[in-house]
C-alpha positions, 0 to 999 in steps of 0.5 A: 500500500502506498502512502498518500501525499500530504495534499491529497484529499481524505476525510480529515483534511478536505484539501482535495475539496479546496482545489480551484475546480471546486467552488465554495458553497453558501456554508463555506462562505459562512465558515469563511466569515466566522473564521475571518471574524475570529482571526481578527477579533481573537488573534494574538501576537500576529500569529496563529494563536487565538484567545476568546478573551472570556467572551461567550460569543468568541468562545462559541465561535472558536468551539464551532471552528474546532468542531469543523476542524479549523482550530485546535483547542489549547488546554487553559484555565478560564478562557478558551485558547486555540491554534489555527490549523493548516486546514484553516489556512488552506481554506482561507486561500481557497476562499480568497482565490474564488473571491478574486475570480468573482471580482475579476468577472465583475470588473470585466463585466462593468468595464465592458458595459459602463462607458468611460471606464478605464482598466486602471480605475476599474482594477483599482476599484475591484482590488485586482491588477490591470493584467488580471482584468485584461488577460484572456485567461480566466 
């Protein structure tokens, strides 16, 4: 029996599901929002560590992220501490990839239909590059 490469899909990593060909579902988008809010509100030291700050909403969110496999709870007294797992980073990259594709599509549509727009201002508005906006590749 051969060993699986680390990036191949299995039940514990979901990495195969986070490939560019697979599009995020509505549930994925909700998890992305929760993950982003928790990372911004509970992140400490600019790293992968999270602290609930003894706030019940943050505690519930971190526990939900742990149940989804995005964080690992660190044993501590009083507050809930956790560490972001590699799956969370892979998931966030996948969501950002698809979000960027959507912004490129929307910018191209706007550039093609609104008179007087320039590629430079359109790209800046959608936070993409001019090369992405005008390239033939999707």
